[in-house]
C-alpha positions as CSV (number, residue, x, y, z in Angstrom):
1,X,17.8,56.3,-40.3
2,X,16.7,54.4,-37.3
3,X,13.7,52.9,-35.7
4,X,13.1,52.4,-32.0
5,X,10.6,49.7,-31.4
6,X,9.6,46.8,-29.1
7,X,9.6,43.2,-30.1
8,X,5.8,43.1,-29.9
9,X,5.4,46.1,-32.3
10,X,8.0,44.6,-34.7
11,X,6.1,41.3,-34.7
12,X,2.8,43.1,-35.5
13,X,4.5,45.1,-38.2
14,X,6.0,41.9,-39.8
15,X,2.6,40.2,-39.7
16,X,1.0,43.2,-41.4
17,X,3.4,42.7,-44.4
18,X,1.6,39.5,-45.3
19,X,-1.9,41.0,-45.6
20,X,-3.5,43.7,-47.7
21,X,-4.1,46.0,-44.7
22,X,-0.9,48.1,-45.1
23,X,0.2,47.3,-48.7
24,X,-1.7,46.0,-51.7
25,X,-0.6,42.7,-53.2
26,X,1.0,44.6,-56.1
27,X,3.0,46.9,-53.7
28,X,4.2,43.8,-51.6
29,X,5.3,42.2,-54.8
30,X,7.4,45.3,-55.7
31,X,8.7,45.6,-52.1
32,X,10.1,42.1,-52.2
33,X,11.4,42.1,-55.7
34,X,15.2,41.7,-55.4
35,X,17.3,44.1,-57.4
36,X,20.8,42.7,-57.8
37,X,23.4,44.3,-55.5
38,X,26.7,44.6,-57.5
39,X,28.6,44.8,-54.2
40,X,27.3,41.5,-52.9
41,X,26.8,38.8,-55.5
42,X,23.8,36.6,-54.8
43,X,22.1,39.2,-52.6
44,X,19.4,41.5,-53.9
45,X,17.8,44.5,-52.4
46,X,14.1,45.2,-52.3
47,X,12.4,48.2,-50.8
48,X,14.0,48.1,-47.3
49,X,15.1,44.4,-47.3
50,X,18.0,42.3,-48.5
51,X,16.7,39.2,-50.4
52,X,18.7,36.1,-51.0
53,X,18.5,32.3,-50.6
54,X,19.7,30.1,-47.8
55,X,19.9,26.4,-48.5
56,X,17.4,26.9,-51.4
57,X,14.9,28.9,-49.2
58,X,14.0,32.5,-49.8
59,X,15.5,34.7,-47.1
60,X,14.3,38.3,-46.5
61,X,16.2,40.3,-43.9
62,X,17.6,43.6,-42.6
63,X,20.1,44.5,-39.9
64,X,20.8,47.8,-38.3
65,X,22.7,49.4,-35.5
66,X,23.4,52.7,-33.9
67,X,24.5,54.0,-30.6
68,X,23.1,51.6,-28.0
69,X,21.3,49.0,-30.2
70,X,21.8,46.4,-32.9
71,X,19.1,44.2,-34.5
72,X,18.3,41.7,-37.2
73,X,14.9,40.9,-38.7
74,X,15.0,37.7,-40.7
75,X,12.1,36.1,-42.6
76,X,11.7,32.9,-44.5
77,X,8.3,33.3,-46.1
78,X,8.2,29.7,-47.6
79,X,9.0,28.3,-44.2
80,X,6.5,30.5,-42.3
81,X,9.3,31.7,-40.0
82,X,10.3,35.1,-38.8
83,X,13.2,35.7,-36.3
84,X,13.6,39.1,-34.7
85,X,16.6,39.8,-32.4
86,X,16.9,43.1,-30.7
87,X,20.0,43.9,-28.8
88,X,20.6,46.8,-26.4
89,X,24.3,47.0,-27.4
90,X,25.8,48.2,-30.7
91,X,28.4,45.6,-30.8
92,X,28.2,41.8,-30.6
93,X,26.8,39.1,-32.8
94,X,23.1,39.9,-32.8
95,X,22.8,39.3,-36.6
96,X,24.6,35.9,-36.2
97,X,22.4,35.0,-33.3
98,X,19.3,35.5,-35.5
99,X,20.8,33.2,-38.2
100,X,21.7,30.5,-35.6
101,X,18.2,30.7,-34.0
102,X,16.6,30.2,-37.4
103,X,18.7,27.0,-37.9
104,X,17.8,25.7,-34.4
105,X,14.1,26.3,-35.0
106,X,14.2,24.8,-38.5
107,X,17.2,22.5,-39.3
108,X,16.7,23.1,-43.0
109,X,18.0,26.7,-42.4
110,X,21.2,25.8,-40.6
111,X,24.2,27.7,-42.0
112,X,27.4,25.8,-42.8
113,X,30.1,28.1,-41.3
114,X,32.4,27.2,-44.2
115,X,30.1,28.7,-46.7
116,X,29.0,31.9,-45.0
117,X,29.2,34.7,-47.6
118,X,30.5,38.2,-46.7
119,X,28.0,40.4,-45.0
120,X,26.7,43.4,-47.0
121,X,27.0,46.8,-45.4
122,X,23.8,47.8,-43.5
123,X,21.9,50.4,-45.4
């Protein structure tokens, strides 16, 4: 599957995930409940999102790419931070850029390159 969107629409959609306008509290709880992924220890998968922890902080994210685009949506609910990077190329380091930006915005989210786990396959 794929979604074509603008940064403004993505930001509005992400903001809607925190209220009861689109999903009830019970549905949100189920959406962000991590089911362990046997292919990637330490990373769970909710309804449409990978869920893990970075430096002790809950991280909710998804990447995607197809012909002509690549993106990463990265949320840290406990830090009130969302990073969305949209790229108009299907190669490159768009997902890594989102991670680096999160660490620049909030130093508690900096990634130590020596401890970066393998990336799961985009679903």
